[in-house]
FIDO-315660 format. One record per residue (C-alpha): residue in one letter; y, x, z. Coordinates in steps of 0.25 Angstrom, whole numbers. Each point is the difference from the previous one (the first is absolute). Layout:
N
  residuo     c2     c1     c3
        A      Y      X      Z
...
END
This chain:
670
  residuo     c2     c1     c3
        X    155    -65   -166
        X      6     14      4
        X     -4     12     -8
        X     -3     12      8
        X      1     14     -5
        X    -12     10      1
        X      8      8     10
        X      2    -11      9
        X    -14     -5      0
        X     -5     15      2
        X      9      2     11
        X     -5    -13      7
        X    -14      4     -1
        X      0     15      2
        X     -1     -1     15
        X    -14     -5     -2
        X     -5     14     -2
        X      4      2     15
        X    -12     -8      4
        X     -9     12     -4
        X      7      8     11
        X     -4    -10     11
        X    -15     -2      5
        X     -1     -9    -12
        X     -6    -11     10
        X      1    -15     -1
        X     10      1     12
        X      9      9     -9
        X      0    -10    -11
        X      3    -12      9
        X     12      8      7
        X      6      2    -14
        X     -2    -15     -3
        X      7     -5     12
        X     12     10     -1
        X      5     -7    -12
        X     12     -9      1
        X     -4     -9     11
        X      7    -12     -5
        X     -6      0    -14
        X    -11    -10     -2
        X    -15      5      0
        X     -5    -14     -4
        X      4    -13     -6
        X    -10    -11      2
        X      1    -16     -1
        X     -3    -11     10
        X     -7    -13     -3
        X     13     -5     -5
        X      2     11    -10
        X     12      6      9
        X      1     15      0
        X     -4      7     12
        X      5     15      2
        X     -4     11      9
        X      8     13      1
        X     -6     14      2
        X      6      0     14
        X     -8    -13      3
        X    -12      6     -6
        X      0     13      8
        X      2     -8     13
        X    -11    -10     -4
        X    -10     11     -3
        X      2      7     13
        X     -1    -13      8
        X    -13     -4     -8
        X     -6     14      2
        X      2     -2     15
        X     -7    -14     -1
        X    -12      6     -8
        X     -1     12      9
        X     -2    -10     12
        X     -9     -9     -8
        X     -9     11     -5
        X      0      8     13
        X    -15     -1      1
        X     -3      6    -13
        X     -1     15     -2
        X     13      8     -4
        X      1      2    -15
        X    -10    -10     -4
        X      0     -8    -13
        X      6    -14      0
        X     -1    -10    -12
        X     12     -6     -6
        X     -3    -12     -8
        X     13     -8     -3
        X      8     -5    -12
        X     13      8     -3
        X     11     -4      9
        X     11      7      8
        X    -10     -1     12
        X    -11      8     -8
        X     10     12      0
        X      3     -2     14
        X    -15      0      4
        X     -3     11     -9
        X     10     10      7
        X     -2     -6     14
        X    -15      4     -2
        X      3     14     -3
        X     10      1     11
        X    -10     -5     10
        X    -10     11     -4
        X     -9     -8     -9
        X     -4      2    -15
        X      2    -12     -9
        X    -12     -5     -9
        X      7     -7    -11
        X     -8    -12     -4
        X      2    -11    -11
        X      5    -12      7
        X     -9     -9    -10
        X    -12      8      3
        X    -12     -8      4
        X     -5      1     15
        X    -13      6     -4
        X      7     11     -7
        X     10      2     10
        X    -10      2     11
        X     -7     10     -9
        X     13      8     -1
        X      3     -1     15
        X    -14      5      4
        X     -1     11    -10
        X     14      5      5
        X     -4     -1     14
        X     13     -9      3
        X      2     -5     14
        X      8    -12     -4
        X      7     -8    -11
        X     13     -6     -1
        X      0    -12     -9
        X      4    -15     -1
        X    -15     -4     -4
        X     -6    -10      8
        X    -14      6      0
        X     -6      9     10
        X     -3     14     -4
        X    -10     11      5
        X     12      6      7
        X     11     -6      9
        X     10     -8     -8
        X     15      0      3
        X      8    -11     -7
        X     15      1     -1
        X      4    -10     10
        X     -8      7     10
        X      7     13     -3
        X     14     -5     -1
        X     -1     -9     13
        X     -4     13      8
        X     11      4     10
        X      9     11     -5
        X     -2     14      6
        X     13      8      0
        X     -7     12      7
        X    -10      2    -11
        X     -1     14     -5
        X     -4      2    -15
        X    -13      8     -2
        X     -1      1    -15
        X    -13     -1     -9
        X      1      7    -13
        X    -10     -6     -9
        X     -1    -12     -9
        X    -13     -5     -7
        X      0     -7    -13
        X    -13     -7     -5
        X     -5      1    -14
        X     -4    -13     -8
        X    -15      3      5
        X      0     -9     12
        X    -15     -3      1
        X    -11      9      3
        X      4     15      3
        X     15     -3     -1
        X      9     12     -4
        X     13      2      8
        X     11     10     -2
        X      7      7     12
        X     14      4     -3
        X      8      9     10
        X     15      1      2
        X      1     13     -9
        X     -7     -8    -11
        X     10    -11      1
        X     12      9      2
        X     -4      7    -13
        X     -1    -13     -7
        X     15     -3      4
        X      4     14     -4
        X     -7     -2    -13
        X     12     -9     -4
        X     10     11      1
        X     -1      3    -15
        X      4    -15     -4
        X     15      3     -3
        X     -4      9    -11
        X     -5    -12     -8
        X      7    -12      6
        X     11     -5      8
        X     -5    -14      2
        X    -14      1      7
        X      7      6     12
        X     15      1      3
        X     10      0     11
        X      4    -15     -3
        X     -6    -13      5
        X    -14     -2     -4
        X     -8    -12      3
        X    -15      1     -4
        X    -10    -11     -1
        X    -11      2     10
        X    -11     -8     -7
        X    -10     11     -2
        X     -9      0     13
        X      3     11      9
        X    -15      3      3
        X      0      5    -15
        X      5     14     -3
        X      9     -5    -11
        X      7    -10     10
        X      0     10     12
        X      6     12     -7
        X      8     -5    -12
        X      6    -12      8
        X     -1      2     15
        X      0     15      2
        X     10      4    -10
        X     10    -11      1
        X      1      0     15
        X      1     15      1
        X     12     -1     -9
        X      6    -11      8
        X     -2    -12    -10
        X     -3    -14      2
        X    -14     -7     -2
        X      0    -14     -5
        X    -12     -9      5
        X     -4    -12     -9
        X     -6    -11      8
        X    -13      1     -9
        X     -3      7    -13
        X      0    -14     -7
        X      9      1    -12
        X     11    -10      5
        X      1      8     13
        X      1     13     -7
        X     11     -5     -9
        X      7     -6     12
        X      0     13      8
        X      4      9    -12
        X     12     -9     -3
        X      4     -4     14
        X      0     14      5
        X      5      6    -13
        X    -11     10     -1
        X      3     13     -7
        X    -14      5     -1
        X    -13     -7     -3
        X    -14      8      0
        X    -13     -7     -3
        X    -13      1     -7
        X     -2     -3    -15
        X     -6    -14      2
        X     14     -5      5
        X      7      7    -11
        X    -10     -6    -11
        X      2    -14      6
        X     15      1      0
        X      0      5    -14
        X    -10    -11     -5
        X      8    -11      7
        X     13      5     -6
        X     -6      0    -14
        X     -5    -14      2
        X     13     -5      5
        X      8      6    -11
        X    -10     -6    -11
        X      3    -13      6
        X     15      2     -2
        X     -1      2    -15
        X     12      1     -9
        X     12      9      3
        X     -4      3     15
        X    -14      6     -4
        X      7      8    -11
        X     10      5     10
        X    -10      4     10
        X     -8      8    -11
        X     13      7     -4
        X      3      3     14
        X    -14      6      3
        X      0      8    -13
        X     14      6      3
        X     -3      3     14
        X    -13      8     -4
        X      8      7    -11
        X     -7     -6    -12
        X     12     -6     -6
        X     15      4      0
        X     11     -7      7
        X      5     -5    -13
        X    -13     -6     -4
        X     -2     -6     14
        X     14     -7     -1
        X      3     -9     12
        X    -14      4      5
        X      5     13      4
        X     10     -5      9
        X      0      0     16
        X      3    -15      0
        X    -14     -3     -7
        X     -7     10      9
        X      5     -5     13
        X     -2    -14     -5
        X    -15      3     -2
        X     -1      8     13
        X      6    -11      9
        X    -12     -9     -4
        X    -10     11      5
        X      4     11     10
        X     15     -1      0
        X     10     11     -4
        X     -1     10     11
        X    -14      7     -3
        X      2     15     -3
        X    -14      5      0
        X    -14     -5     -2
        X    -14      7      1
        X    -14     -4     -4
        X    -11      7      7
        X    -15     -1      2
        X     -5     -3    -14
        X      3      0    -15
        X     13     -6     -4
        X      0     -6    -14
        X     10      4    -10
        X      4    -14     -3
        X      3     -3     15
        X      8     13      1
        X      8     -4    -12
        X      3    -14      5
        X      4      4     14
        X      9     12     -5
        X      5     -9    -11
        X      6     -9     11
        X      8     11      5
        X     -9      3     12
        X     -4     15     -1
        X    -16      0      2
        X     -7     13      3
        X    -14      4      2
        X     -5      7     12
        X    -13      6      5
        X     -7      1     14
        X    -13     -1      7
        X     -4     -3     14
        X     -5     15      1
        X     12      7     -5
        X     12     -9      3
        X     10     -3    -11
        X      1     12     -9
        X      9     -3    -13
        X      9    -11     -6
        X      6      0    -14
        X     15      2      3
        X      6      2    -14
        X     13     -8     -3
        X     -4      0    -14
        X     -6    -14     -3
        X     -9      6    -12
        X     -6      9     10
        X     -3    -11     10
        X     -7     -8    -10
        X    -10     11     -3
        X     -7     -4     13
        X      0     13      6
        X     -1      2     15
        X     10     11      0
        X     -2     14      5
        X     -5      4     14
        X     10      0     11
        X      5     12      8
        X    -11      8      6
        X    -11     -7     -8
        X     -9      6    -11
        X     -7     -8    -11
        X    -12      7     -7
        X     -9     -7    -11
        X    -14      3      0
        X     -9      9      7
        X     -4     11     -9
        X      2     -2    -15
        X     11    -10     -3
        X     -3    -11    -11
        X     10     -3    -11
        X      2    -14     -6
        X      2     -3    -15
        X     15      4      1
        X     -4     14      7
        X      6     -5     13
        X     -7      5     13
        X     -9    -11      6
        X    -10     -1     12
        X     -1     -3     14
        X     12      2      9
        X     -1     10     11
        X     12      0     11
        X      4     11      9
        X     10     -4     11
        X      4      2     14
        X     -1    -15      1
        X    -15     -1     -3
        X     -8     -5     13
        X     -9     11      6
        X     -8     -9      9
        X     -9    -13     -3
        X     -8    -10      8
        X    -13     -2     -8
        X    -11     -9      6
        X      6      1     13
        X      1     16      0
        X     13      7      0
        X      0     12     -9
        X      9     11     -6
        X      0     -1    -15
        X      4     11    -11
        X     -1      2    -15
        X     -1     12     -9
        X     13      7      0
        X      6    -12      8
        X      0     -9    -13
        X     -4    -14      3
        X     -8     -7    -11
        X      7    -13     -2
        X    -11     -7     -9
        X     12     -4    -10
        X      0      5    -14
        X     14      4     -5
        X      6      6    -12
        X     12     10      1
        X     10      1    -12
        X      7     12     -5
        X     12     -3      9
        X     -9      0     13
        X      0    -15      2
        X    -13     -6      5
        X     -6    -13     -5
        X    -11     -8      7
        X    -12     -4     -9
        X     -9     -6     10
        X    -10      2     11
        X    -12      8     -2
        X     -8    -11      7
        X      5    -10    -10
        X     -2      8    -12
        X     -9     -7    -10
        X    -11     10     -5
        X     -5     -6    -14
        X    -14      3     -5
        X      5     11     -9
        X      7      7     12
        X     14     -4     -3
        X      9     -2     12
        X      9    -12     -1
        X     11     -4     10
        X      0    -15      2
        X     15      0      5
        X      4      4    -14
        X     -8    -11     -6
        X      5    -12      9
        X     14      0     -4
        X     -2     -3    -15
        X     -6    -14      5
        X      9     -4     11
        X     10     -8     -8
        X    -10     -9     -8
        X      5    -15      1
        X     -8     -8     11
        X     -5     12      6
        X      5      2     15
        X     -7     14      2
        X    -10     10     -5
        X     -8     11      5
        X     -8     11     -7
        X    -12      7      6
        X    -13      6     -4
        X    -12     -8      3
        X    -15     -2     -4
        X      0    -14     -5
        X    -14     -6      4
        X     -9      2    -12
        X      8     12     -5
        X     -6     15      2
        X     14      7      0
        X     13     -2      7
        X     10     -8     -8
        X     15     -1      0
        X      2    -14      6
        X     12     -8      0
        X      1    -11     10
        X     10    -11     -3
        X      7     -9     10
        X      5    -12     -8
        X      9    -12      3
        X     -2    -15      2
        X      4     -4    -14
        X    -12      8     -7
        X     -9     -9     -7
        X    -10      3    -11
        X     10      1    -10
        X      9      9      8
        X    -12      9      4
        X     -3      2    -14
        X     14      5     -2
        X      0      9     12
        X    -13      6     -6
        X      7      2    -14
        X     11      7      7
        X     -9      9      8
        X     -7      3    -13
        X     13      3     -8
        X      5     10     11
        X    -14      6      2
        X     -1      3    -15
        X     13      8      1
        X     -6      9     11
        X     -7     13     -3
        X    -15     -1      1
        X     -2      6     13
        X     10    -10      6
        X     -5    -13     -6
        X     -5    -11     10
        X    -15     -3     -1
        X     -1    -12      8
        X     10    -11      5
        X     -3     -8     12
        X      8    -12      6
        X      1      0     15
        X      1    -14      5
        X      7      5     13
        X     12      8      2
        X     -2     15     -2
        X     -3      6     14
        X     12      8      5
        X      0     10     12
        X     10      0     11
        X      8     11     -8
        X      0    -10    -12
        X    -10      7     -9
        X    -11     -7     -7
        X    -13      3      6
        X     -7      6    -12
        X    -12      5      8
        X     -2    -14      5
        X      0     -6    -14
        X     -9     10     -5
        X    -11     -3     11
        X      1    -15     -3
        X     -1      2    -15
        X    -12      9      1
        X     -6    -10     10
        X      1    -11    -10
        X     10     -8      8
        X      3    -14     -5
        X     14      2      3
        X      2      6    -14
        X     -2    -10    -11
        X      0     -1    -15
        X     12     -5     -8
        X     -6    -15      0
        X      7     -1     13
        X     -2      2     15
        X    -11     -7      9
        X      4     -8     12
        X     -4      5     13
        X     -7    -11      9
        X      4      1     15
        X     -9     -6     10
        X      7     -7     13
        X    -13     -4      6
        X      1      0     15
        X     16      0     -1
        X      9    -11      6
        X      4     -7    -13
        X     13     -5      6
        X      3     14      3
        X     -4      5    -14
        X      9    -11     -7
        X     12      3      9
        X     -1     15     -2
        X     -2     -1    -15
        X     12     -9     -1
        X      9     10      7
        X     -5     11     -9
        X      2     -8    -12
        X     15     -1      4
        X      1     15      1
        X     -7      1    -14
        X     10     -9     -5
        X     12      7      6
        X     -4     14     -6
        X     -5     -5    -13
        X     12    -10     -2
        X    -11    -11     -4
        X     -1    -14      5
        X    -11     -2     10
        X     -7    -10     -8
        X     -3     11    -11
        X     -7      9     11
        X    -14     -4      1
        X     -8      5     12
        X     -9      9     -9
        X     11      4    -10
        X      0     15     -1
        X     13      7      3
        X      0      8    -13
        X     -7     -7    -11
        X      3    -14      4
        X     13      1      7
        X      7     12     -6
        X      2      8     12
        X      0     15     -1
        X     -3     12     10
        X     14      1      6
        X      2    -15      2
        X    -14      0      6
        X      5     10     11
        X     12     -9      3
        X     -9    -12      1
        X     -9      7     10
        X     11      4      9
        X      6    -14      0
        X    -14     -5      4
        X     -1     10     11
        X     13     -5      6
        X     -3    -14     -2
        X    -14      0      7
        X      3     12      9
        X    -11      8     -5
        X     -2     13     -7
        X     -9     -1    -13
        X     -7     13     -1
        X      4      9    -11
        X    -14      1     -5
        X      0    -14     -3
        X     13      1     -9
        X     -5     -4    -14
        X    -13     -5      5
        X      6    -13      4
        X      3     -8    -13
        X      4    -14      3
        X      4    -10     11
        X    -14     -2      5
        X     -2     15      1
        X     12      1      9
        X     -3    -12      8
        X    -14      5      4
        X      6     14      3
        X     11     -5      8
        X     -8    -10      8
        X    -10     11      3
        X     11     10      4
        X      6    -11     10
        X    -13     -2      6
        X     -2     15      3
        X     13      2      6
END
C-alpha cells in the first residue's frame, strides 16, 4: 500500500474548510459528494452468487435525482417538510433513498431495520411522521412505501429539487416517551469539517488514494452514519456492503473487495480476537510460537532479533490472509470498552486498531490516531477533533489514585444537536456554557489523551460508597477456558440488601460438573488478584446467550432487571435447567417440519452433526454457540423462513423448539 506524506493528505483535505463558507446545508454536502470523480465507485456490493456489483458516483447522483422525483410524486399528498421514516438495512439503495428524501423536501427519521413493529410505530407517532420507507411486511400507523413501489414509479425528468435540511436520529429508548435528536445541515457540515485536523496525526485514516471501507455498522446509528457513510462518501471513497453481518459474509466482503478500512464495535473485535487465540492454540508447536512472537514484536514487547522469523512480513501476511487479508490500513473500535488483550491481538496481527468516541447527541468527536503502537495499546479515545472541546467534571474535578483528572465528560461542539423530539414534542435544547453532559466517566492523562472508564448509569455503587466501573472488571475474565462470554454489572441479588458486583457467565456445551468446578476455580484465582473494590461478589451462569442490542452491545440493564426479579434464566453451577415449550393447538406436522429445518441451520452454524442437536439443547451451554454465532444463526433463519425475528427476542430464544414456536407464530401473523 502506498504511503502518503502529511502534506499530500493535508492538501487533499484542506478544501473541506470551504464547506463553512456555504449555507452549510444538506444540499451543500450532497453537491460536494457528487462532484467527486464521477467514475469512481461509491459502492461495492454482492449479488446472490457473490459476484461484485459496482455503482459509480455519477450513477449515484443520477439515481438520487430520479428517486427524489418518484418520492415527490408518491408523497405529494403529505405536507412539505414532513418527517418520513427510513427503516432499511444498509445497502447502496439506503444511501440513495436517504438523499432522495432530503432532495424531495422530507426529513428522514433513521430507524433500526431490526426494530420491532410496536417500537417502530411508537417512533413514527412521536416524530409525527407521515410515512415510512421499509421492506417490512407489516402495516404501520402511517403509510408504508416499499422499495419496489418506489423504484417502479415512472421517472420524472422535470422534477425540481426542494431540499429539506434535517436528519433525525433515535436514541436507544424506543418505548414510552422516546428521545430523538434532530441534526441540521450545519451540524453535519461541522462534523465533516472536524476531520480537517486528521493529517496532523495520521495519513492512513483518510488520504487521496483508494479507500474501501466496510459498511457493516448500521447507518441509522451515529457511528455508522458519520464515521462510515458521511466522511467517506464526502471524500469520494468506496463503501463495501456485506450481504449480512454473519462472520462468513463479513470476511468474504473484506477479502473479495480488498477492504482497507474496518470500523466496528468492541464485540466484533473481542469475538475476532477470541477466535484467533482458539485457532492458534489448536495449531500448537512452532506455529503457535511464531504467532506469539509476531504479536509481541508488532506490539513492541520484544525486539526484531528476539522475534526472529516472527518479525518477517512473510509471517504477518500468512496470518493476515487467514483473516481480513493484507490490504487493511486502518481499524476503529467505537461504542464501548475495548479490552487491552483484544487491542494487542489485532494490532499484533499488523492491523492498526484504534479507539474512538461518539454519541447520538454529539456525533463522532475523537479517535486515537497515534502511529505509536504503544500509545494505541493504552486504550485512549484520543484528543477532541477540530472545533470540539472536552471538559471533565462540572465544578471540582476528581483525581484518581495516580493524580490524573477523572469525572464526567462534557463536550462543547458545533456538531451537537440543538433540537430534540421528546414525547412527541419538538423543543430546543441547551446546556450550561453549551457543554453537553455525556454521562460517560473519563480520565485525562498528562499528555491530554482521554480514556473512557464507563457509563455513569452502569457504575456500580457499593455499600461503602465506592464507585466501580464494570467494563474494567469484565476483561480480566474474558479468556477463561470454556467461557464464551462474560458481562459484569451491579445488581441486588434476591435476598441481598446491597448491590453486588455480579459476573454473568456464558459457557460452552462441553461444560460438565468437573469443568464448571474448574471455571469457578479460575474465576476465584483471578478475583483474588483484583483490588478489594473490584472483586466479583456473585457469579451466575446464564443458560441462554447474553442479550445483545442492534449495536452489538450486551444489554446490561435487561440482565440487571432479570436478575433482581429472580429470573430462572440464571442458574447455579450445577448446570442449566431445560425450558419446556408447549405446542398445544399447533399442527404437529408443521412443528416437526419447521424444527427439522431449524436443526439443519443450527448444524451448519455450529459445525455439529444434526443427531447431536436435540430440540431443547441450549445454544450456549449444550451446543457451544456464542453471541456472535447466535446473530449469524438468526439471520440465516430469517432468510430461510422469510421472517424477521424481533431483536428483543435475541437471547430469549435458546433452542430449536424456542425458535420453532417463534417462527410459526411470525408466519401466522404475516
